[in-house]
Phi, psi and omega in degrees: 000139183233138171252143185219141173211132182052037179081350176272144185231155171216138177284127178276149183267130176285130169263230176286150173204163170216141174217148178218157176216117184063237185257013185245133177221159179225127174230155179218126174257131180263153171287129177252145007283147182288134173293134180234147180242154176065209174157170179236149175270124180234157177231157174308138177077002177293152176267121180251134180253136179249113179262117192264328186070015184215123179281345183285351180286125183264320185219140178234125174244146179236135177225170181251142176227151170245119180243128176226108187060242180262358182271131178241122176247126177280141173277174179275352188255133164206153184211151175280126178277149183258141178297136177285124179308131179077359178232081191299343179257010184239139172233151184225144180212138174275124178298159178296157173285351178229108181280359169054038179067018186291145175228018175214146163258132178252116183253114179253124179243141177240132180273156180295165174053025174060030182276355176156185178207170181204152178237135181228154174235145173225144178285135170243148180239138178236000000 
């Protein structure tokens, strides 16, 4: 998964996830906070695009986090990203006008047909 703003991209880090098929499922829990590499520069109100590479994703939600050492603070803002017309693997969302000192994007995806979900983090730079 890649997040993009103003043509700048960063690869998101996969955290915990669960997927199932029929009567078989696989889950993995990651240790948090997730290590993140790189990052994207964002400003309040920027439009962020999430490139998933997966057509099976039904819904993408984006939230803000503040991570300091092992401490993780959730922001008050989260929003559902909308699928980009004609681009089934891309979702777009406008960030809050108040980034609340956030330094991570929390991207949560839910797969169609209730086959699972996954959590990703990307570093944001302001």
